Residue, then its C-alpha position, 0 to 999 in steps of 0.5 A: m499500499n502506497k503512502m497516499r492511499r495509507e493517508k486516504a484510509v485514515l482520513h476516511a476512517g476518522g482518526f486512528v485505524s487498525e492495519e486491518a481497517t486500512a487494508r479493507a479500505v484500500n481493498a475496497e478501491p476499484w482494482e484490475p488482476m493483473p493479465g491472465m489472472e481473474k478477480r474473486q472475491c473470498p466468501a469468509c472474509r469478503y477481501f478480493f483478490a486475484v487468481l488463475p482461472d483454473v483455481k478451484e478454490l473460492r477462499c483466499p489464500d490466507c482464509l485458507r491457511l487459516g482454515r476459515r469457512a465460508r460466511a452463512g447466508 
């Protein structure tokens, strides 16, 4: 995350924010995946991430590593 995005996220949140809140604010901004990859949203944590199209796993690498399950509803 670059300095300008971090400052914008901190100001948007109204002051002191945790690293997770800053990361979520930046992740919510529009972005495109690198060529040859597709953009997905993790059903467990709701983060957007890029992955190769042939990957069947729906969860992001962090949730997969932590064993998180998709949210109900």
